[in-house]
Backbone as ProteinMPNN parsed JSONL, in Angstrom:
{"seq_chain_A": "MRPTDGPDLTSGRSDISDRADLMALLRDFYGRAFRDGLLGPVFVEIARMDLEAHLPVMCDFWESALFRAGTYRRNALHPHQLLHTKAHLTPEHFHRWLALWQATVTDRHAGAKAELAKLQGSRIAGAMCRRLTGLALAEQEPIRR", "coords_chain_A": {"N_chain_A": [[-45.756, -8.773, -16.083], [-46.952, -5.885, -15.127], [-50.551, -4.171, -15.353], [-49.858, -1.614, -14.924], [-47.383, -1.144, -15.813], [-47.024, -1.533, -18.432], [-47.108, 0.465, -21.817], [-48.296, 3.643, -21.79], [-51.606, 4.633, -22.73], [-52.08, 6.948, -23.86], [-49.619, 8.196, -24.408], [-47.507, 6.294, -25.361], [-45.806, 5.567, -24.159], [-43.831, 3.528, -21.657], [-43.661, 2.742, -18.327], [-41.476, 3.895, -15.488], [-39.592, 0.57, -15.186], [-37.861, -1.008, -14.095], [-34.148, -1.719, -13.214], [-33.028, -1.644, -15.629], [-34.54, 0.174, -16.938], [-33.71, 2.333, -15.677], [-31.251, 2.791, -16.188], [-30.784, 2.995, -18.978], [-32.485, 5.323, -18.916], [-30.836, 7.342, -17.225], [-28.158, 7.237, -18.949], [-29.154, 8.312, -21.032], [-29.773, 10.913, -19.833], [-27.518, 12.209, -18.811], [-26.046, 11.991, -21.072], [-27.372, 14.196, -22.172], [-26.44, 16.397, -20.097], [-24.19, 16.525, -20.259], [-23.492, 17.578, -22.873], [-24.905, 20.107, -22.406], [-24.76, 23.514, -22.054], [-24.538, 24.994, -19.641], [-24.189, 23.054, -17.963], [-22.646, 21.262, -18.54], [-19.694, 21.885, -18.641], [-19.396, 21.46, -15.602], [-19.778, 19.069, -15.143], [-17.777, 17.767, -16.996], [-15.537, 19.124, -17.593], [-14.843, 19.969, -15.085], [-15.574, 18.42, -12.423], [-14.68, 16.276, -14.14], [-16.183, 13.659, -14.779], [-16.411, 9.945, -14.548], [-18.343, 8.299, -16.498], [-18.746, 5.767, -17.017], [-18.677, 4.705, -14.357], [-19.708, 6.106, -12.683], [-22.522, 5.476, -13.563], [-23.473, 3.127, -12.249], [-23.708, 3.363, -10.037], [-25.44, 5.565, -9.601], [-27.757, 4.704, -10.383], [-27.824, 2.53, -8.909], [-28.755, 4.3, -6.562], [-31.168, 5.586, -7.779], [-32.652, 3.3, -7.863], [-33.061, 2.822, -5.26], [-34.377, 4.944, -4.496], [-36.899, 4.794, -6.389], [-37.928, 2.417, -5.989], [-37.186, 1.49, -3.397], [-34.955, 0.001, -3.224], [-32.737, -0.599, -1.548], [-30.686, -0.411, -2.234], [-28.52, 1.726, -2.528], [-25.668, 3.305, -0.529], [-24.641, 5.343, 0.27], [-23.544, 8.729, 0.967], [-25.1, 11.054, -0.2], [-24.708, 13.763, -0.462], [-22.251, 14.614, -0.133], [-20.348, 13.912, -2.235], [-21.315, 15.824, -4.009], [-20.448, 18.708, -2.224], [-17.77, 18.463, -2.116], [-17.798, 19.262, -5.357], [-18.871, 21.373, -5.364], [-17.082, 23.255, -4.064], [-15.012, 23.207, -5.999], [-16.566, 24.131, -8.214], [-18.572, 26.132, -7.613], [-21.277, 26.011, -7.718], [-24.7, 27.253, -8.452], [-28.212, 28.11, -7.854], [-29.385, 28.367, -10.461], [-27.627, 26.143, -11.713], [-29.128, 23.934, -10.587], [-31.253, 24.628, -10.899], [-31.037, 24.294, -14.034], [-29.956, 21.429, -14.022], [-32.481, 20.241, -12.934], [-34.878, 20.289, -14.969], [-33.586, 19.487, -17.039], [-33.664, 16.807, -15.919], [-36.189, 16.407, -15.822], [-37.307, 16.884, -18.032], [-35.912, 14.641, -19.714], [-37.096, 12.209, -18.095], [-39.842, 12.579, -19.052], [-39.623, 12.906, -21.694], [-38.958, 10.061, -21.98], [-40.505, 8.109, -20.499], [-43.848, 7.339, -19.136], [-46.025, 7.646, -16.467], [-46.88, 5.903, -12.895], [-44.259, 5.585, -11.347], [-42.707, 7.141, -13.231], [-43.579, 9.694, -12.771], [-43.211, 9.675, -10.163], [-40.192, 9.974, -10.239], [-39.756, 12.412, -11.572], [-40.855, 14.157, -9.478], [-39.147, 13.406, -7.149], [-36.872, 14.029, -8.227], [-37.113, 16.772, -8.031], [-37.466, 17.112, -5.319], [-34.9, 16.358, -4.567], [-32.975, 18.663, -6.101], [-33.933, 21.101, -5.093], [-33.061, 20.029, -2.063], [-30.495, 20.089, -2.39], [-29.385, 22.588, -3.438], [-30.388, 24.432, -1.276], [-28.876, 23.252, 0.903], [-26.179, 23.427, -0.151], [-25.954, 26.264, -1.428], [-27.086, 27.837, 0.158], [-29.523, 29.323, -0.646], [-32.795, 29.22, -1.506], [-34.009, 26.689, -4.026], [-36.48, 27.977, -5.514], [-37.033, 30.31, -4.764], [-34.598, 31.021, -4.891], [-33.398, 33.035, -2.673], [-31.757, 34.289, 0.069], [-31.783, 31.987, 2.67], [-33.756, 31.939, 5.793], [-32.324, 31.626, 8.922]], "CA_chain_A": [[-45.943, -7.079, -16.29], [-48.382, -5.114, -14.144], [-51.28, -3.335, -16.098], [-49.41, -0.171, -14.748], [-46.249, -1.151, -16.255], [-47.412, -1.117, -20.261], [-47.37, 1.859, -22.307], [-49.554, 4.683, -21.397], [-52.322, 4.514, -24.184], [-52.154, 8.424, -24.747], [-48.178, 8.638, -24.982], [-47.031, 4.95, -25.891], [-44.264, 5.72, -23.341], [-43.794, 2.903, -20.65], [-43.711, 3.597, -16.596], [-39.912, 2.865, -15.552], [-40.201, -0.408, -14.472], [-36.837, -1.782, -13.344], [-32.871, -1.306, -13.244], [-32.505, -1.614, -17.188], [-35.086, 1.376, -17.725], [-33.049, 3.46, -15.267], [-29.817, 2.559, -16.686], [-31.204, 3.865, -20.333], [-32.802, 6.958, -18.311], [-29.594, 8.106, -16.872], [-27.214, 7.281, -19.73], [-30.012, 9.425, -21.93], [-29.783, 12.143, -19.017], [-25.877, 12.122, -18.493], [-25.683, 12.443, -22.405], [-27.757, 15.609, -22.513], [-26.057, 17.105, -19.494], [-22.315, 16.531, -20.71], [-23.592, 18.409, -24.022], [-25.365, 21.527, -21.713], [-23.615, 24.779, -22.264], [-24.167, 25.236, -18.496], [-23.571, 21.819, -16.69], [-21.511, 20.196, -19.036], [-18.323, 22.134, -17.983], [-19.186, 21.159, -14.418], [-19.544, 17.295, -15.418], [-16.829, 16.919, -17.875], [-14.033, 19.624, -17.131], [-14.665, 20.107, -13.07], [-15.901, 17.065, -11.954], [-14.161, 14.896, -15.048], [-17.214, 12.334, -14.219], [-16.267, 9.11, -15.415], [-19.787, 7.922, -16.662], [-19.302, 4.293, -16.805], [-17.831, 4.192, -13.163], [-20.765, 6.993, -12.023], [-23.751, 4.949, -13.837], [-23.897, 1.995, -11.593], [-24.091, 4.23, -8.589], [-26.595, 6.424, -9.837], [-28.861, 3.449, -10.881], [-28.425, 2.193, -7.367], [-29.525, 5.875, -5.914], [-32.63, 6.04, -8.152], [-33.655, 2.318, -7.805], [-33.531, 3.192, -3.858], [-35.462, 6.518, -4.616], [-38.489, 4.904, -6.645], [-38.137, 1.263, -5.524], [-37.065, 1.292, -2.462], [-34.508, -1.5, -3.395], [-31.982, -0.525, -0.572], [-29.238, -0.524, -3.238], [-27.493, 2.905, -2.376], [-25.801, 3.546, 0.93], [-23.418, 6.754, 0.347], [-23.777, 9.907, 1.515], [-25.585, 11.751, -1.721], [-24.478, 15.366, -0.449], [-20.824, 14.698, -0.038], [-19.312, 14.382, -3.479], [-21.617, 17.316, -4.115], [-20.09, 19.549, -1.663], [-16.285, 18.942, -3.027], [-17.688, 19.629, -6.525], [-19.441, 22.819, -5.142], [-16.085, 24.086, -3.632], [-14.592, 23.637, -6.945], [-17.417, 24.705, -9.453], [-19.218, 27.098, -7.056], [-22.759, 25.685, -8.087], [-25.284, 28.238, -8.238], [-29.282, 28.218, -8.059], [-28.787, 28.417, -12.02], [-27.167, 25.143, -12.204], [-29.651, 23.429, -9.967], [-32.307, 24.659, -12.207], [-30.817, 23.417, -15.093], [-30.538, 20.217, -13.517], [-33.969, 19.687, -13.097], [-34.979, 21.282, -16.227], [-32.946, 18.441, -18.026], [-34.131, 15.475, -15.535], [-37.794, 16.432, -16.181], [-37.332, 16.576, -19.703], [-35.434, 13.195, -20.108], [-37.913, 11.316, -17.914], [-40.711, 13.14, -20.0], [-39.458, 12.163, -23.031], [-38.813, 8.376, -21.855], [-41.42, 7.293, -19.805], [-45.227, 7.827, -18.359], [-46.656, 6.798, -15.397], [-46.694, 6.657, -11.641], [-42.806, 5.627, -11.271], [-41.988, 8.446, -13.97], [-44.027, 11.262, -11.645], [-42.117, 9.638, -8.895], [-38.62, 10.421, -10.441], [-39.667, 14.011, -11.518], [-41.145, 14.283, -7.737], [-37.928, 13.087, -6.097], [-35.709, 14.933, -8.799], [-37.465, 18.161, -7.702], [-36.983, 17.39, -3.995], [-33.012, 16.463, -4.817], [-32.603, 19.71, -6.384], [-34.125, 21.655, -4.115], [-32.55, 20.267, -0.962], [-28.863, 20.28, -2.532], [-29.217, 23.798, -3.578], [-30.451, 25.017, -0.142], [-27.578, 23.069, 1.76], [-24.782, 24.111, -0.922], [-25.39, 27.52, -1.921], [-27.808, 28.849, 0.899], [-30.363, 29.476, -1.344], [-33.642, 28.074, -1.948], [-34.226, 26.974, -5.435], [-37.954, 28.257, -6.268], [-37.214, 31.789, -4.673], [-33.567, 32.203, -5.028], [-33.193, 34.311, -1.574], [-30.945, 33.315, 1.09], [-32.425, 30.541, 3.649], [-33.81, 32.28, 6.875], [-32.3, 30.528, 9.731]], "C_chain_A": [[-47.435, -6.845, -15.63], [-49.223, -4.179, -15.023], [-50.513, -2.115, -16.136], [-48.316, -0.183, -15.391], [-46.069, -1.169, -17.814], [-47.42, 0.53, -20.379], [-48.522, 2.432, -21.887], [-49.94, 4.88, -22.677], [-52.304, 5.795, -24.737], [-50.462, 8.903, -25.278], [-47.291, 7.658, -25.76], [-45.947, 4.93, -25.203], [-44.686, 4.872, -21.771], [-43.408, 3.326, -19.105], [-42.116, 3.169, -16.541], [-40.381, 1.746, -14.571], [-39.28, -1.196, -13.684], [-35.309, -1.172, -13.757], [-32.456, -0.847, -14.427], [-33.066, -0.087, -17.905], [-34.45, 2.471, -16.741], [-31.623, 3.636, -15.703], [-29.887, 3.447, -18.133], [-31.499, 5.153, -19.927], [-31.601, 7.849, -18.199], [-28.414, 8.139, -17.749], [-27.953, 8.618, -21.131], [-29.634, 10.87, -21.615], [-28.317, 12.786, -19.237], [-25.63, 12.929, -19.93], [-26.055, 14.149, -22.383], [-26.934, 16.277, -21.558], [-24.77, 17.468, -19.63], [-22.439, 17.432, -21.96], [-24.114, 19.911, -23.42], [-24.333, 22.114, -21.749], [-23.376, 25.121, -20.787], [-23.446, 24.392, -17.446], [-22.67, 20.779, -17.299], [-20.11, 20.742, -18.439], [-18.068, 21.59, -16.74], [-19.122, 19.383, -14.545], [-18.241, 17.065, -16.381], [-15.546, 17.859, -17.598], [-14.068, 20.229, -15.874], [-14.677, 19.0, -12.817], [-14.959, 15.828, -12.454], [-14.506, 13.575, -14.581], [-16.734, 11.208, -15.266], [-17.766, 8.124, -15.513], [-20.091, 6.343, -16.187], [-18.832, 3.833, -15.39], [-19.033, 4.993, -12.508], [-21.827, 6.16, -12.001], [-24.405, 3.95, -12.834], [-24.389, 2.668, -10.429], [-25.118, 5.144, -8.819], [-28.105, 5.421, -9.93], [-28.933, 2.844, -9.301], [-29.056, 3.505, -6.457], [-30.714, 5.923, -6.559], [-32.938, 4.589, -8.136], [-34.003, 2.232, -6.348], [-34.804, 3.905, -3.719], [-36.669, 5.836, -5.091], [-38.479, 3.41, -6.385], [-37.896, 0.539, -4.244], [-36.153, -0.385, -1.912], [-33.265, -1.474, -2.18], [-30.626, -0.258, -1.223], [-27.739, 0.417, -2.842], [-27.26, 3.131, -0.786], [-24.539, 4.272, 1.123], [-24.388, 7.789, 0.394], [-24.216, 10.902, 0.302], [-24.93, 13.154, -1.219], [-22.804, 15.563, -0.428], [-20.016, 14.899, -1.188], [-19.744, 15.719, -4.137], [-21.174, 18.729, -3.618], [-18.655, 19.685, -1.895], [-16.693, 19.03, -4.585], [-17.965, 21.086, -6.284], [-17.91, 23.896, -4.711], [-15.079, 24.024, -4.697], [-15.297, 24.547, -8.039], [-18.208, 26.054, -8.682], [-20.63, 27.329, -7.752], [-23.361, 26.808, -7.833], [-26.967, 27.661, -8.605], [-29.809, 27.384, -9.626], [-28.763, 26.876, -12.424], [-28.13, 24.029, -11.373], [-30.912, 23.022, -10.818], [-32.328, 23.579, -13.239], [-31.108, 21.955, -14.994], [-31.877, 19.309, -13.934], [-34.588, 19.894, -13.786], [-34.564, 19.564, -17.23], [-33.553, 17.006, -17.497], [-35.513, 15.262, -15.975], [-37.993, 16.027, -17.436], [-37.192, 14.976, -20.317], [-36.684, 12.29, -19.611], [-39.178, 11.489, -18.783], [-40.992, 11.938, -20.905], [-39.445, 10.538, -23.328], [-39.955, 7.528, -21.104], [-42.516, 7.934, -19.434], [-45.94, 6.72, -17.364], [-46.165, 7.165, -14.105], [-45.248, 6.634, -10.911], [-41.812, 7.072, -12.177], [-42.427, 9.959, -13.053], [-43.211, 11.283, -10.568], [-40.799, 10.499, -8.844], [-38.946, 11.619, -10.574], [-39.757, 14.495, -9.896], [-39.607, 14.289, -6.909], [-36.894, 13.724, -7.008], [-35.888, 16.561, -8.426], [-37.322, 18.531, -6.274], [-35.331, 17.354, -3.91], [-32.433, 17.662, -4.835], [-32.688, 20.607, -5.215], [-33.319, 21.742, -2.434], [-30.738, 20.348, -0.899], [-28.782, 21.685, -3.111], [-29.237, 24.358, -2.125], [-28.874, 24.446, 0.55], [-25.898, 23.649, 0.824], [-24.67, 25.612, -1.03], [-26.633, 28.138, -0.894], [-29.299, 29.482, 0.416], [-31.579, 28.341, -2.028], [-34.043, 28.0, -3.452], [-35.296, 27.804, -6.109], [-37.434, 29.831, -6.054], [-35.681, 32.316, -4.566], [-33.133, 33.271, -4.213], [-32.55, 33.379, -0.566], [-32.174, 32.774, 2.291], [-32.328, 31.713, 5.054], [-33.437, 31.356, 7.984], [-32.385, 31.097, 11.364]], "O_chain_A": [[-48.527, -7.412, -15.659], [-48.551, -3.271, -15.512], [-50.422, -1.509, -17.204], [-48.015, 0.965, -15.719], [-45.009, -0.827, -18.339], [-47.613, 1.437, -19.569], [-49.577, 1.841, -21.655], [-49.197, 5.183, -23.61], [-52.477, 5.929, -25.948], [-50.161, 9.671, -26.192], [-46.492, 8.022, -26.623], [-45.023, 4.236, -25.627], [-45.503, 5.291, -20.951], [-42.799, 4.381, -18.927], [-41.587, 2.353, -17.295], [-41.145, 1.805, -13.608], [-39.653, -1.938, -12.774], [-35.252, -0.232, -14.549], [-31.694, 0.115, -14.528], [-32.563, 0.582, -18.809], [-34.72, 3.626, -17.068], [-30.987, 4.671, -15.5], [-29.158, 4.415, -18.344], [-30.912, 6.106, -20.44], [-31.382, 8.848, -18.883], [-27.567, 8.986, -17.465], [-27.369, 9.445, -21.83], [-29.319, 11.761, -22.403], [-28.157, 13.845, -19.844], [-25.19, 14.075, -20.033], [-25.264, 15.08, -22.532], [-26.376, 17.146, -22.228], [-24.272, 18.515, -19.217], [-21.439, 18.12, -22.164], [-23.687, 20.896, -24.022], [-23.202, 21.66, -21.574], [-22.249, 25.506, -20.476], [-22.628, 24.65, -16.563], [-22.133, 19.795, -16.79], [-19.448, 19.961, -17.756], [-16.93, 21.212, -16.462], [-18.321, 18.684, -13.926], [-17.775, 15.926, -16.357], [-14.491, 17.265, -17.373], [-13.209, 21.078, -15.635], [-13.617, 18.399, -12.993], [-14.562, 14.855, -11.811], [-13.779, 12.672, -14.167], [-16.654, 11.39, -16.481], [-18.117, 7.355, -14.618], [-20.968, 5.826, -15.495], [-18.601, 2.635, -15.228], [-19.439, 4.352, -11.539], [-22.319, 5.869, -10.911], [-25.615, 3.921, -12.61], [-25.5, 2.436, -9.954], [-25.705, 5.447, -7.78], [-29.238, 5.652, -9.507], [-29.977, 2.745, -8.657], [-29.954, 3.273, -5.648], [-31.578, 6.398, -5.822], [-34.056, 4.595, -8.652], [-35.058, 1.681, -6.035], [-35.849, 3.646, -3.124], [-37.663, 6.084, -4.409], [-39.594, 3.077, -6.785], [-38.234, -0.615, -3.981], [-36.333, -1.265, -1.07], [-32.856, -2.609, -1.933], [-29.622, 0.09, -0.601], [-26.547, 0.111, -2.831], [-28.153, 3.161, 0.06], [-23.617, 3.971, 1.881], [-25.567, 7.82, 0.042], [-23.277, 11.605, -0.072], [-24.543, 13.676, -2.265], [-22.26, 16.631, -0.706], [-19.163, 15.782, -1.277], [-18.983, 16.533, -4.658], [-21.385, 19.748, -4.275], [-18.175, 20.819, -1.908], [-15.686, 18.82, -5.262], [-17.365, 21.95, -6.923], [-17.794, 25.074, -5.049], [-14.123, 24.771, -4.485], [-14.749, 25.483, -8.622], [-18.379, 27.03, -9.413], [-21.062, 28.387, -8.21], [-22.798, 27.555, -7.034], [-27.081, 26.854, -9.528], [-30.359, 26.301, -9.822], [-29.564, 26.366, -13.207], [-27.683, 22.914, -11.644], [-31.403, 21.969, -11.227], [-33.022, 22.577, -13.415], [-32.019, 21.331, -15.538], [-32.183, 18.373, -14.673], [-35.655, 19.644, -13.224], [-35.318, 18.841, -17.881], [-33.899, 16.142, -18.303], [-35.956, 14.198, -16.408], [-38.66, 15.083, -17.859], [-37.952, 14.333, -21.042], [-37.31, 11.659, -20.463], [-39.596, 10.442, -19.277], [-41.703, 10.94, -21.022], [-39.747, 9.922, -24.35], [-40.115, 6.318, -21.267], [-42.394, 9.154, -19.33], [-46.249, 5.532, -17.456], [-45.426, 8.117, -13.856], [-44.991, 7.457, -10.032], [-40.777, 7.676, -11.891], [-41.74, 10.949, -12.803], [-42.638, 12.242, -10.05], [-40.388, 11.301, -8.005], [-38.481, 12.295, -9.657], [-38.868, 15.078, -9.274], [-39.182, 15.189, -6.185], [-35.861, 13.99, -6.393], [-34.993, 17.401, -8.519], [-37.131, 19.676, -5.864], [-34.648, 18.176, -3.298], [-31.588, 17.992, -4.003], [-31.738, 20.853, -4.47], [-33.046, 22.744, -1.772], [-29.974, 20.547, 0.045], [-27.582, 21.898, -3.28], [-28.159, 24.765, -1.694], [-27.902, 25.194, 0.652], [-24.86, 24.121, 1.286], [-23.619, 26.214, -0.809], [-27.16, 29.128, -1.402], [-30.047, 30.065, 1.202], [-31.483, 27.288, -2.658], [-34.362, 29.01, -4.079], [-35.052, 28.308, -7.205], [-37.405, 30.572, -7.037], [-35.366, 33.474, -4.292], [-32.602, 34.278, -4.681], [-32.709, 32.171, -0.393], [-33.254, 33.307, 2.548], [-31.276, 32.26, 5.385], [-34.101, 30.327, 8.104], [-32.379, 30.295, 12.298]]}, "name": "protein", "num_of_chains": 1, "seq": "MRPTDGPDLTSGRSDISDRADLMALLRDFYGRAFRDGLLGPVFVEIARMDLEAHLPVMCDFWESALFRAGTYRRNALHPHQLLHTKAHLTPEHFHRWLALWQATVTDRHAGAKAELAKLQGSRIAGAMCRRLTGLALAEQEPIRR"}
């Protein structure tokens, strides 16, 4: 273990260091999202997400995003485009997703990879929101083309 992988002395939380950390983080996050009043119906009733099938794919995604593992080789936008046609996602959905993601990461981890996970989450939420709704996440105004 590298010194930066140990617990943060001020918080007692360790950084995200491997796939096992990501799996636990994602289980916690999706548990929160499934129970959320806004996101729960999208994940549970509309997407009918099979969490056990989805978790390895999401682990591949985050392992590639945080550790450059190269394990994710899919188009992340495509399933969200399909979902958007059914759920009519709004910037509010992306704001809530991001708030839950950042809270889950903060509750579980502290360190450089945790900060990168929060930054990447912000970038992903913003990009998905723009691509699917035509609205910028921060301003919630139409994007000028």
